[in-house]
C-alpha positions, 0 to 999 in steps of 0.5 A, spaced: 737 708 141 737 715 140 744 719 140 741 722 147 740 715 150 747 713 147 750 719 150 747 718 157 749 711 157 756 712 156 756 718 161 753 713 166 758 708 164 764 713 165 761 715 172 761 708 174 768 706 172 771 713 175 767 711 182 770 704 182 777 706 180 776 711 186 774 706 191 779 701 189 785 706 190 782 708 197 782 701 199 789 699 196 791 705 200 788 703 207 791 696 206 798 699 204 797 703 211 795 697 215 801 694 212 806 699 214 803 700 221 804 692 222 811 693 219 813 698 224 810 694 230 815 688 228 821 693 227 820 696 234 819 689 237 825 686 233 829 692 235 830 694 227 832 687 226 829 686 219 832 679 218 828 677 225 822 680 223 822 676 216 823 670 220 817 671 225 813 672 219 816 666 216 815 662 222 807 664 222 807 662 214 810 655 216 806 654 222 799 655 218 802 650 212 804 645 218 797 645 220 794 644 213 791 651 213 792 655 206 797 661 206 794 668 209 796 675 206 802 678 209 798 683 213 795 677 217 802 673 217 805 680 220 799 680 225 800 673 227 807 674 228 806 680 233 800 677 237 805 671 238 811 675 240 806 679 245 803 673 248 810 669 249 813 675 252 807 678 256 811 677 262 818 680 260 819 687 262 817 692 256 822 695 252 818 702 251 
């Protein structure tokens, strides 16, 4: 392998590594923004009662375990809690 080929190989590997790093960064930002949006929705639902929001999330985690299903990501548990709250309170007057 010549020096030019080695240098080309190194440059390609560096470019691929940088591309993977950038993709991972944006993927994590998207996940974080979804988590924050769900967390804010739970805050609105519970009138900023953080303990109640945590109990809603824990209830969903417990329900999954009771049914013998594996744990899900926090974002999925928050979405389940929001969906259950909206379903259970569909006939109530809206707070907002």
